[in-house]
VEXPA-727956 format. One record per residue (C-alpha): x, y, z; residue in one letter. Coordinates in Angstrom, 3 decimals. Layout:
<sites>
<site><u>X</u><v>Y</v><w>Z</w><residuo>A</residuo></site>
...
</sites>
This chain:
<sites>
<site><u>0.095</u><v>0.218</v><w>-0.044</w><residuo>M</residuo></site>
<site><u>1.242</u><v>3.466</v><w>-1.022</w><residuo>T</residuo></site>
<site><u>1.178</u><v>5.911</v><w>1.799</w><residuo>E</residuo></site>
<site><u>1.205</u><v>9.848</v><w>1.922</w><residuo>I</residuo></site>
<site><u>4.801</u><v>10.752</v><w>1.886</w><residuo>G</residuo></site>
<site><u>6.091</u><v>8.042</v><w>-0.133</w><residuo>D</residuo></site>
<site><u>7.747</u><v>9.145</v><w>-3.361</w><residuo>P</residuo></site>
<site><u>5.336</u><v>7.138</v><w>-5.689</w><residuo>S</residuo></site>
<site><u>2.300</u><v>8.880</v><w>-3.778</w><residuo>F</residuo></site>
<site><u>2.690</u><v>11.708</v><w>-6.520</w><residuo>A</residuo></site>
<site><u>-0.720</u><v>13.462</v><w>-6.143</w><residuo>G</residuo></site>
<site><u>-3.003</u><v>10.407</v><w>-5.302</w><residuo>V</residuo></site>
<site><u>-5.415</u><v>10.432</v><w>-2.306</w><residuo>C</residuo></site>
<site><u>-5.266</u><v>7.502</v><w>0.031</w><residuo>A</residuo></site>
<site><u>-8.599</u><v>6.346</v><w>-1.580</w><residuo>C</residuo></site>
<site><u>-6.746</u><v>5.974</v><w>-4.984</w><residuo>G</residuo></site>
<site><u>-8.247</u><v>9.217</v><w>-6.575</w><residuo>S</residuo></site>
<site><u>-6.053</u><v>11.962</v><w>-8.171</w><residuo>P</residuo></site>
<site><u>-5.952</u><v>14.960</v><w>-5.837</w><residuo>L</residuo></site>
<site><u>-6.833</u><v>17.374</v><w>-8.815</w><residuo>D</residuo></site>
<site><u>-10.194</u><v>15.624</v><w>-8.895</w><residuo>E</residuo></site>
<site><u>-11.160</u><v>16.375</v><w>-5.362</w><residuo>L</residuo></site>
<site><u>-10.444</u><v>20.082</v><w>-5.439</w><residuo>D</residuo></site>
<site><u>-13.122</u><v>20.932</v><w>-7.797</w><residuo>R</residuo></site>
<site><u>-14.465</u><v>24.245</v><w>-9.015</w><residuo>Q</residuo></site>
<site><u>-17.992</u><v>24.012</v><w>-10.936</w><residuo>I</residuo></site>
<site><u>-19.198</u><v>27.092</v><w>-12.535</w><residuo>R</residuo></site>
<site><u>-22.907</u><v>27.309</v><w>-13.739</w><residuo>F</residuo></site>
<site><u>-22.994</u><v>29.414</v><w>-16.949</w><residuo>R</residuo></site>
<site><u>-26.679</u><v>30.374</v><w>-16.336</w><residuo>L</residuo></site>
<site><u>-29.534</u><v>30.183</v><w>-13.903</w><residuo>P</residuo></site>
<site><u>-31.649</u><v>27.213</v><w>-14.717</w><residuo>D</residuo></site>
<site><u>-34.826</u><v>29.187</v><w>-15.661</w><residuo>P</residuo></site>
<site><u>-32.609</u><v>30.693</v><w>-18.442</w><residuo>L</residuo></site>
<site><u>-31.592</u><v>27.561</v><w>-20.049</w><residuo>L</residuo></site>
<site><u>-34.863</u><v>27.179</v><w>-22.097</w><residuo>E</residuo></site>
<site><u>-34.575</u><v>30.733</v><w>-23.602</w><residuo>L</residuo></site>
<site><u>-33.535</u><v>31.043</v><w>-27.260</w><residuo>D</residuo></site>
<site><u>-30.097</u><v>32.638</v><w>-26.920</w><residuo>P</residuo></site>
<site><u>-30.997</u><v>35.710</v><w>-29.122</w><residuo>A</residuo></site>
<site><u>-34.207</u><v>36.255</v><w>-27.063</w><residuo>E</residuo></site>
<site><u>-32.158</u><v>35.919</v><w>-23.842</w><residuo>L</residuo></site>
<site><u>-29.583</u><v>38.326</v><w>-25.055</w><residuo>E</residuo></site>
<site><u>-32.375</u><v>40.862</v><w>-26.043</w><residuo>A</residuo></site>
<site><u>-33.853</u><v>40.615</v><w>-22.403</w><residuo>R</residuo></site>
<site><u>-30.680</u><v>40.442</v><w>-20.461</w><residuo>R</residuo></site>
<site><u>-28.759</u><v>43.061</v><w>-18.528</w><residuo>W</residuo></site>
<site><u>-25.641</u><v>42.269</v><w>-16.670</w><residuo>G</residuo></site>
<site><u>-22.151</u><v>39.892</v><w>-16.679</w><residuo>N</residuo></site>
<site><u>-21.151</u><v>36.687</v><w>-15.455</w><residuo>D</residuo></site>
<site><u>-21.646</u><v>37.667</v><w>-11.604</w><residuo>V</residuo></site>
<site><u>-24.964</u><v>39.489</v><w>-11.852</w><residuo>M</residuo></site>
<site><u>-27.682</u><v>39.655</v><w>-14.201</w><residuo>M</residuo></site>
<site><u>-31.517</u><v>40.741</v><w>-14.716</w><residuo>A</residuo></site>
<site><u>-33.718</u><v>39.024</v><w>-17.436</w><residuo>V</residuo></site>
<site><u>-36.758</u><v>40.756</v><w>-18.218</w><residuo>E</residuo></site>
<site><u>-39.770</u><v>38.815</v><w>-17.382</w><residuo>G</residuo></site>
<site><u>-37.777</u><v>36.190</v><w>-15.572</w><residuo>V</residuo></site>
<site><u>-35.878</u><v>37.689</v><w>-12.575</w><residuo>G</residuo></site>
<site><u>-32.606</u><v>39.052</v><w>-11.057</w><residuo>A</residuo></site>
<site><u>-29.641</u><v>36.728</v><w>-10.251</w><residuo>F</residuo></site>
<site><u>-26.254</u><v>36.980</v><w>-8.475</w><residuo>I</residuo></site>
<site><u>-23.606</u><v>34.381</v><w>-8.536</w><residuo>R</residuo></site>
<site><u>-22.620</u><v>33.001</v><w>-5.280</w><residuo>C</residuo></site>
<site><u>-20.287</u><v>30.306</v><w>-4.159</w><residuo>L</residuo></site>
<site><u>-21.481</u><v>26.922</v><w>-2.428</w><residuo>L</residuo></site>
<site><u>-18.385</u><v>25.396</v><w>-0.886</w><residuo>P</residuo></site>
<site><u>-19.113</u><v>21.594</v><w>-0.131</w><residuo>V</residuo></site>
<site><u>-16.842</u><v>19.663</v><w>2.266</w><residuo>K</residuo></site>
<site><u>-15.737</u><v>16.236</v><w>0.743</w><residuo>L</residuo></site>
<site><u>-14.197</u><v>13.327</v><w>2.483</w><residuo>S</residuo></site>
<site><u>-10.434</u><v>13.243</v><w>2.858</w><residuo>H</residuo></site>
<site><u>-10.103</u><v>16.953</v><w>3.473</w><residuo>G</residuo></site>
<site><u>-11.079</u><v>18.126</v><w>0.049</w><residuo>F</residuo></site>
<site><u>-13.980</u><v>20.149</v><w>-1.226</w><residuo>S</residuo></site>
<site><u>-15.927</u><v>21.177</v><w>-4.283</w><residuo>A</residuo></site>
<site><u>-17.061</u><v>24.666</v><w>-4.712</w><residuo>T</residuo></site>
<site><u>-20.179</u><v>25.494</v><w>-6.902</w><residuo>F</residuo></site>
<site><u>-20.456</u><v>28.925</v><w>-8.241</w><residuo>A</residuo></site>
<site><u>-24.126</u><v>29.083</v><w>-8.784</w><residuo>L</residuo></site>
<site><u>-26.823</u><v>31.484</v><w>-9.187</w><residuo>W</residuo></site>
<site><u>-29.139</u><v>32.928</v><w>-6.530</w><residuo>L</residuo></site>
<site><u>-32.502</u><v>34.418</v><w>-7.633</w><residuo>A</residuo></site>
<site><u>-32.749</u><v>37.818</v><w>-5.508</w><residuo>V</residuo></site>
<site><u>-35.257</u><v>40.570</v><w>-5.478</w><residuo>H</residuo></site>
<site><u>-34.502</u><v>43.152</v><w>-8.108</w><residuo>P</residuo></site>
<site><u>-33.770</u><v>45.819</v><w>-5.361</w><residuo>S</residuo></site>
<site><u>-31.166</u><v>43.440</v><w>-4.010</w><residuo>D</residuo></site>
<site><u>-29.544</u><v>43.296</v><w>-7.244</w><residuo>L</residuo></site>
<site><u>-29.426</u><v>47.151</v><w>-7.496</w><residuo>Q</residuo></site>
<site><u>-27.949</u><v>47.257</v><w>-3.982</w><residuo>T</residuo></site>
<site><u>-25.311</u><v>44.789</v><w>-4.928</w><residuo>A</residuo></site>
<site><u>-24.432</u><v>46.665</v><w>-8.329</w><residuo>Y</residuo></site>
<site><u>-24.015</u><v>49.768</v><w>-6.348</w><residuo>E</residuo></site>
<site><u>-21.619</u><v>48.459</v><w>-3.617</w><residuo>V</residuo></site>
<site><u>-19.779</u><v>45.623</v><w>-5.698</w><residuo>W</residuo></site>
<site><u>-16.634</u><v>47.696</v><w>-5.911</w><residuo>T</residuo></site>
<site><u>-17.159</u><v>49.856</v><w>-3.130</w><residuo>A</residuo></site>
<site><u>-15.960</u><v>49.179</v><w>0.640</w><residuo>P</residuo></site>
<site><u>-19.573</u><v>48.470</v><w>1.666</w><residuo>E</residuo></site>
<site><u>-19.321</u><v>45.356</v><w>-0.381</w><residuo>Y</residuo></site>
<site><u>-17.822</u><v>43.621</v><w>2.724</w><residuo>A</residuo></site>
<site><u>-21.078</u><v>44.095</v><w>4.398</w><residuo>D</residuo></site>
<site><u>-23.464</u><v>42.657</v><w>1.666</w><residuo>L</residuo></site>
<site><u>-25.938</u><v>40.104</v><w>2.542</w><residuo>E</residuo></site>
<site><u>-28.331</u><v>38.500</v><w>0.237</w><residuo>L</residuo></site>
<site><u>-31.557</u><v>36.538</v><w>0.588</w><residuo>A</residuo></site>
<site><u>-32.781</u><v>34.635</v><w>-2.253</w><residuo>G</residuo></site>
<site><u>-33.436</u><v>31.152</v><w>-3.809</w><residuo>F</residuo></site>
<site><u>-30.967</u><v>28.669</v><w>-5.588</w><residuo>V</residuo></site>
<site><u>-31.482</u><v>29.015</v><w>-9.279</w><residuo>A</residuo></site>
<site><u>-29.320</u><v>25.806</v><w>-10.288</w><residuo>N</residuo></site>
<site><u>-29.917</u><v>22.254</v><w>-9.735</w><residuo>A</residuo></site>
<site><u>-26.871</u><v>20.996</v><w>-8.133</w><residuo>V</residuo></site>
<site><u>-25.820</u><v>17.414</v><w>-8.746</w><residuo>D</residuo></site>
<site><u>-25.852</u><v>14.846</v><w>-7.116</w><residuo>P</residuo></site>
<site><u>-28.645</u><v>16.642</v><w>-5.155</w><residuo>W</residuo></site>
<site><u>-30.321</u><v>17.624</v><w>-8.455</w><residuo>G</residuo></site>
<site><u>-33.588</u><v>19.546</v><w>-8.490</w><residuo>A</residuo></site>
<site><u>-34.123</u><v>19.192</v><w>-4.714</w><residuo>E</residuo></site>
<site><u>-31.770</u><v>22.137</v><w>-4.293</w><residuo>L</residuo></site>
<site><u>-33.573</u><v>24.260</v><w>-7.043</w><residuo>L</residuo></site>
<site><u>-35.495</u><v>27.166</v><w>-5.421</w><residuo>A</residuo></site>
<site><u>-34.178</u><v>26.368</v><w>-1.812</w><residuo>A</residuo></site>
<site><u>-34.050</u><v>29.507</v><w>0.199</w><residuo>P</residuo></site>
<site><u>-30.624</u><v>30.629</v><w>1.008</w><residuo>A</residuo></site>
<site><u>-28.745</u><v>33.393</v><w>2.752</w><residuo>R</residuo></site>
<site><u>-25.331</u><v>34.539</v><w>1.144</w><residuo>A</residuo></site>
<site><u>-22.781</u><v>36.952</v><w>2.806</w><residuo>V</residuo></site>
<site><u>-19.446</u><v>38.250</v><w>1.719</w><residuo>V</residuo></site>
<site><u>-16.508</u><v>36.370</v><w>3.336</w><residuo>K</residuo></site>
<site><u>-13.865</u><v>37.550</v><w>1.236</w><residuo>D</residuo></site>
<site><u>-13.869</u><v>40.887</v><w>-0.782</w><residuo>R</residuo></site>
<site><u>-12.064</u><v>39.175</v><w>-3.547</w><residuo>E</residuo></site>
<site><u>-14.981</u><v>36.616</v><w>-4.182</w><residuo>H</residuo></site>
<site><u>-18.660</u><v>36.695</v><w>-4.987</w><residuo>V</residuo></site>
<site><u>-20.785</u><v>36.051</v><w>-1.744</w><residuo>P</residuo></site>
<site><u>-20.764</u><v>32.536</v><w>-0.016</w><residuo>Y</residuo></site>
<site><u>-24.161</u><v>30.770</v><w>0.784</w><residuo>I</residuo></site>
<site><u>-23.950</u><v>30.273</v><w>4.435</w><residuo>V</residuo></site>
<site><u>-27.573</u><v>29.721</v><w>5.754</w><residuo>E</residuo></site>
<site><u>-30.820</u><v>28.047</v><w>4.865</w><residuo>T</residuo></site>
<site><u>-34.100</u><v>26.919</v><w>6.078</w><residuo>S</residuo></site>
<site><u>-34.042</u><v>24.103</v><w>3.448</w><residuo>H</residuo></site>
<site><u>-33.210</u><v>20.859</v><w>5.041</w><residuo>E</residuo></site>
<site><u>-31.225</u><v>19.465</v><w>2.288</w><residuo>L</residuo></site>
<site><u>-29.348</u><v>22.576</v><w>1.564</w><residuo>L</residuo></site>
<site><u>-28.461</u><v>22.814</v><w>5.212</w><residuo>G</residuo></site>
<site><u>-26.970</u><v>19.427</v><w>5.057</w><residuo>Q</residuo></site>
<site><u>-25.096</u><v>20.340</v><w>1.841</w><residuo>V</residuo></site>
<site><u>-23.640</u><v>23.414</v><w>3.572</w><residuo>I</residuo></site>
<site><u>-22.731</u><v>21.638</v><w>6.931</w><residuo>S</residuo></site>
<site><u>-22.016</u><v>17.947</v><w>6.318</w><residuo>K</residuo></site>
<site><u>-18.876</u><v>16.209</v><w>4.922</w><residuo>E</residuo></site>
<site><u>-19.868</u><v>14.259</v><w>1.764</w><residuo>W</residuo></site>
<site><u>-18.169</u><v>11.134</v><w>0.312</w><residuo>P</residuo></site>
<site><u>-16.083</u><v>12.557</v><w>-2.497</w><residuo>H</residuo></site>
<site><u>-16.940</u><v>9.759</v><w>-4.862</w><residuo>R</residuo></site>
<site><u>-20.681</u><v>10.474</v><w>-4.705</w><residuo>E</residuo></site>
<site><u>-19.961</u><v>14.256</v><w>-5.436</w><residuo>V</residuo></site>
<site><u>-17.442</u><v>13.738</v><w>-8.167</w><residuo>L</residuo></site>
<site><u>-19.252</u><v>10.933</v><w>-9.833</w><residuo>N</residuo></site>
<site><u>-22.305</u><v>13.226</v><w>-10.312</w><residuo>A</residuo></site>
<site><u>-20.060</u><v>15.891</v><w>-12.139</w><residuo>M</residuo></site>
<site><u>-19.996</u><v>16.216</v><w>-16.150</w><residuo>P</residuo></site>
</sites>
């Protein structure tokens, strides 16, 4: 059996998985409600960029991070979209590059189905806060039972990684 510290270890977890597979960053391109829109229609109705957007007739969204603890000390971080009230999007836009950004708190609903939990997380209520001024807000709290477990529980890395594309 190869052990950590052994020269033949070369970036492999004790479970046999390459380390780079265990520290994963997963970025959702769009909120799920926008995936059905024709690209030209989406472009015509959309304001924003890859961290905040509003789509006429659909809603307002801000990218947030959902870190998930995995077994063996690793993690997966999902850069997903949080559906927010339009006034919260406006507030976020106004403070995004200002010192007040550090105090930004958002309440909204998860706007992506996150595997392996899938659609069960879609529309889960969530609260996000700025933990680091260099990052988008982090989802830290929810009243949703499963999302609460995703936030607080350590998950078997195979279960989470095998669900990813």
